C-alpha positions in Angstrom: -332.9 27.0 -122.5 -330.7 29.4 -124.4 -333.7 31.7 -124.8 -334.7 31.2 -121.1 -331.2 32.2 -119.9 -331.0 35.1 -122.3 -334.3 36.4 -121.1 -333.3 36.0 -117.5 -330.0 37.9 -117.8 -331.5 40.7 -119.9 -334.3 41.2 -117.3 -331.7 41.5 -114.6 -330.1 44.4 -116.4 -327.2 42.6 -118.2 -326.6 43.5 -121.8 -327.4 40.4 -123.8 -326.8 39.9 -127.5 -328.3 36.9 -129.3 -326.6 36.2 -132.6 -328.6 34.0 -134.9 -328.7 32.8 -138.5 -332.3 31.8 -138.6 -335.0 33.2 -136.3 -338.0 30.8 -136.3 -339.2 30.0 -132.8 -342.4 29.8 -130.8 -340.5 31.0 -127.7 -340.8 34.6 -126.6 -337.8 36.9 -126.5 -337.8 39.9 -124.2 -337.4 43.3 -125.9 -334.3 43.9 -123.7 -332.3 41.4 -125.8 -330.3 42.7 -128.7 -331.0 40.5 -131.7 -328.3 40.4 -134.4 -328.4 38.4 -137.6 -325.3 36.6 -138.7 -324.7 38.0 -142.3 -323.5 34.7 -143.7 -326.2 32.0 -144.4 -326.0 28.3 -143.5 -324.2 26.6 -140.7 -320.9 26.9 -142.4 -321.5 30.7 -142.6 -322.1 30.8 -138.9 -318.8 29.1 -138.2 -316.9 31.4 -140.6 -318.5 34.4 -139.0 -317.4 33.3 -135.5 -313.9 32.7 -136.7 -313.4 36.3 -137.9 -315.9 38.4 -135.8 -314.4 40.6 -133.1 -316.3 40.3 -129.8 -315.9 42.6 -126.8 -318.2 40.7 -124.4 -317.3 39.6 -120.9 -318.3 36.1 -121.8 -319.7 34.2 -124.8 -322.0 31.2 -124.5 -322.3 28.7 -127.3 -324.4 25.6 -127.3 -323.1 23.5 -130.2 -319.6 22.0 -130.2 -318.4 23.2 -133.6 -319.2 26.8 -132.5 -317.2 26.2 -129.3 -314.2 25.4 -131.4 -314.6 28.4 -133.7 -314.9 30.8 -130.8 -312.1 29.3 -128.8 -309.5 30.1 -131.3 -309.6 33.8 -130.3 -311.8 34.0 -127.2 -311.2 30.9 -125.1 -310.9 32.9 -121.8 -314.4 34.3 -122.4 -316.0 31.2 -123.7 -318.5 28.8 -122.0 -319.8 25.8 -123.8 -323.4 25.1 -122.6 -323.9 21.4 -123.4 -327.5 20.4 -123.5 -326.7 17.0 -125.0 -323.9 15.0 -126.5 -323.8 16.3 -130.1 -322.5 13.0 -131.5 -325.9 11.5 -130.7 -327.5 13.7 -133.4 -326.0 11.7 -136.2 -326.3 8.1 -137.6 -323.5 8.5 -140.2 -320.2 7.1 -138.7 -318.0 9.6 -140.4 -320.0 12.5 -138.9 -320.0 10.9 -135.5 -316.2 10.6 -135.7 -315.9 14.2 -136.7 -318.0 15.4 -133.8 -316.1 13.2 -131.4 -312.9 14.7 -132.7 -314.2 18.2 -132.0 -315.0 17.2 -128.4 -311.5 15.9 -128.0 -310.0 19.2 -129.2 -312.4 21.4 -127.2 -312.8 19.6 -123.9 -309.6 17.5 -123.5 -306.9 19.6 -125.3 -308.3 23.2 -125.0 -310.1 22.6 -121.6 -313.0 24.9 -122.6 -315.2 25.7 -119.6 -318.3 23.6 -119.8 -321.7 23.7 -118.2 -323.9 20.6 -118.7 -327.6 20.2 -118.0 -327.3 16.8 -116.2 -325.0 14.8 -114.0 -325.0 12.0 -116.5 -323.8 14.3 -119.3 -321.1 15.7 -117.0 -319.9 12.2 -116.2 -319.7 11.3 -119.8 -317.5 14.4 -120.5 -315.3 13.8 -117.5 -314.8 10.1 -118.2 -314.2 10.5 -122.0 -312.5 13.9 -122.2 -311.4 14.8 -118.6 -313.5 18.0 -119.2 -313.6 21.1 -116.9 -317.4 20.7 -116.4 -320.1 21.9 -114.0 -323.8 21.0 -113.8 -326.9 23.2 -113.8 -329.9 21.0 -114.3 -332.7 22.3 -116.6 -336.0 23.5 -115.1 -339.5 24.4 -116.2 -341.9 27.3 -115.5 -344.2 25.7 -112.9 -346.5 28.8 -113.4 -346.8 27.9 -117.1 -347.0 24.1 -116.9 -349.8 22.8 -114.6 -353.0 20.8 -115.1 -355.5 22.7 -117.3 -357.6 20.2 -119.3 -359.3 21.9 -122.3 -363.0 21.1 -122.8 -362.7 21.2 -126.6 -359.9 18.7 -126.6 -361.7 16.4 -124.2 -364.7 16.4 -126.4 -362.5 15.7 -129.4 -361.2 12.5 -128.0 -364.5 11.4 -126.4 -364.2 8.0 -124.7 -360.8 7.3 -126.3 -357.4 7.6 -124.6 -355.1 10.1 -126.3 -351.4 9.3 -126.7 -349.3 12.4 -127.4 -346.0 12.0 -129.3 -343.3 14.4 -130.5 -343.4 14.2 -134.3 -339.8 15.2 -135.0 -337.6 13.0 -137.2 -334.3 13.5 -135.4 -332.8 10.0 -135.0 -332.0 10.6 -131.3 -335.6 11.5 -130.4 -336.9 8.0 -131.4 -339.9 9.1 -133.5 -339.4 6.0 -135.7 -339.6 3.9 -132.5 -342.9 5.6 -131.5 -344.4 4.7 -134.9 -343.4 1.0 -134.5 -344.7 0.8 -131.0 -348.1 2.4 -131.9 -348.5 0.1 -134.9 -347.9 -2.9 -132.8 -350.6 -2.1 -130.2 -352.9 -5.0 -129.6 -356.0 -5.1 -131.8 -358.4 -4.7 -128.9 -356.9 -1.3 -128.0 -357.0 0.3 -131.4 -360.6 1.5 -131.1 -359.9 2.8 -127.6 -356.9 5.0 -128.5 -356.0 8.0 -130.8 -352.7 9.7 -131.4 -352.0 13.4 -131.0 -348.9 14.9 -132.4 -346.8 18.0 -131.8 -344.3 19.1 -134.3 -344.1 18.0 -138.0 -347.3 16.8 -139.6 -347.8 13.0 -139.5 -349.7 11.5 -142.4 -352.6 9.4 -141.3 -351.5 6.4 -143.4 -348.3 6.1 -141.3 -350.2 4.8 -138.3 -353.1 2.4 -138.0 -354.9 4.7 -135.5 -356.7 8.0 -135.7 -354.2 10.8 -135.8 -354.7 14.5 -134.9 -351.8 16.8 -135.8 -351.5 20.0 -133.8 -348.2 21.3 -135.4 -345.7 23.4 -133.5 -347.5 25.0 -130.6 -346.8 27.7 -128.1 -346.5 27.0 -124.3 -350.2 27.8 -123.6 -351.4 25.3 -126.2 -348.8 22.8 -125.1 -350.1 23.0 -121.5 -353.6 22.3 -122.7 -352.5 19.4 -124.9 -350.5 17.8 -122.1 -353.3 18.3 -119.6 -355.9 16.8 -121.9 -353.9 13.9 -123.2 -353.6 10.7 -121.2 -350.1 9.5 -122.0 -347.0 11.2 -123.4 -344.9 8.6 -125.3 -341.3 9.6 -125.6 -339.0 6.7 -126.7 -335.9 8.8 -127.0 -332.5 7.3 -127.8 -330.3 10.0 -126.1 -330.9 13.1 -124.0 -329.1 15.7 -121.9 -332.0 16.8 -119.6 -335.2 17.0 -121.7 -337.9 19.5 -120.8 -340.8 17.8 -122.6 -341.3 14.9 -120.2 -340.9 17.2 -117.3 -343.6 19.5 -118.7 -345.9 16.5 -119.2 -345.4 15.5 -115.6 -346.3 19.0 -114.4 -349.5 18.8 -116.4 -350.5 15.4 -115.0 -349.8 13.5 -118.3 -348.4 10.0 -117.7 -345.0 9.5 -119.2 -343.7 6.4 -121.0 -340.1 6.9 -122.0 -336.6 5.3 -121.9 -333.6 5.2 -119.7 -332.2 8.1 -121.7 -334.2 10.5 -119.6 -332.1 11.0 -116.4 -334.9 11.9 -114.0 -337.4 9.3 -115.1 -337.8 6.6 -112.4 -339.7 3.5 -113.4 -343.1 3.1 -111.6 -342.3 6.3 -109.6 -342.9 9.1 -112.0 -342.9 7.3 -115.3 -342.8 3.9 -117.0 -339.2 3.6 -118.1 -338.0 1.2 -120.8 -334.7 0.1 -122.3 -333.7 2.1 -125.4 -335.0 0.9 -128.8 -336.9 -2.1 -127.2 -340.1 -1.8 -129.2 -341.9 -4.7 -127.6 -341.0 -3.6 -124.1 -342.2 -0.1 -124.7 -345.5 -1.5 -126.3 -346.1 -3.7 -123.2 -345.6 -0.8 -120.8 -347.8 1.4 -122.9 -350.6 -1.2 -122.8 -350.1 -1.6 -119.1 -350.5 2.1 -118.3 -353.6 2.2 -120.6 -355.3 -0.5 -118.4 -353.9 0.0 -114.9 -355.6 3.2 -113.5 -354.2 2.6 -110.0 -350.6 2.5 -111.2 -351.3 5.5 -113.4 -352.5 7.6 -110.5 -349.4 6.7 -108.5 -347.1 7.7 -111.4 -349.0 10.9 -111.9 -348.4 12.0 -108.3 -344.8 11.1 -108.6 -344.6 13.2 -111.7 -346.0 16.2 -109.9 -343.3 15.8 -107.3 -340.5 15.6 -109.8 -341.8 18.7 -111.7 -341.9 20.7 -108.5 -338.3 19.8 -107.8 -337.1 21.3 -111.1 -338.3 24.9 -111.1 -336.5 27.0 -113.7 -336.1 29.8 -111.2 -333.6 27.5 -109.4 -331.8 26.9 -112.7 -331.5 30.7 -113.3 -329.9 31.3 -109.9 -327.5 28.4 -110.1 -326.4 29.3 -113.7 -325.7 32.9 -112.7 -323.9 32.0 -109.5 -321.7 29.5 -111.3 -320.6 32.0 -113.8 -319.9 34.7 -111.2 -318.3 32.6 -108.5 -316.5 29.7 -110.2 -315.4 31.2 -113.5 -314.7 34.6 -112.0 -315.1 36.7 -115.1 -314.0 40.3 -114.4 -317.1 42.4 -114.9 -319.4 44.6 -112.9 -323.0 43.4 -112.8 -325.5 44.2 -114.1 -324.0 46.6 -116.7 -321.8 44.0 -118.4 -322.5 42.3 -121.7 -323.2 38.6 -122.4 -323.2 37.2 -126.0 -325.3 34.1 -126.5 -324.5 32.3 -129.7 -326.5 29.7 -131.5 -326.8 28.5 -135.1 -330.6 29.1 -135.0 
């Protein structure tokens, strides 16, 4: 979403600078954006750079809480923390979790940094725990990019089997380990009827007891074809702000099996929704959707409706209006500058 908003503002004529430490993305950046590399390597280098860099922008957007603290020391009046999730959920180590929680306390409760979250649930968490100055702009997707487009080669590849697509990404919060457990517990009679497709990191075939096809990190066009050709998107996540992947799956007509961590997922309306980390429950619902075509069709139609309600064009307008109207930064559009900061 950082890239999406940077592209949007730059196309409207604002001066946008994207500072980065590592540039390695499948997302397209418009040529109007000024890309500047942070001269100090690693995440610590990024934080040190922000502590001492002089910025002249009308406002600065950061999307990770340690960066918010670093920028706030000198530029609090120009700073917006764009929260796409609760950063504490990234870690299993209790010491790191306590450290991140302390940063939130400093930034949101003591310093009252202006915050935009991507979901109402995340905003409520920040308000309840930190009395944060927070507004909400829900994420959206490009409905002209994500729509049903089955690929003939992919359909031939899976043949008569059902394809279950998973995100192969070993972040603890994304629940990849749960997906592996669920798939390996599928009933024996289904194993010859199912194969696994992965996006992201390569998954060794010996990890699962099913046929595995790795597609790696893919661009939006390839992702649309994968989602349109797969039968089910399995996403047993532990924690989310407002994830795009399930929404993109819905837009492409791929049935979603996920957890209560996804705020817009409604059980038997647009997805099958399970309790977090309940492997047996997720397995049972996965088996159900593999067998019940009538239920699957009803969920698919509900997914189409949910996707249409979350167009990224609406997110763009709400984000810009919020900055201009509520935060009342003193600049003349569209000739002003916006710095977007990220550690990647």
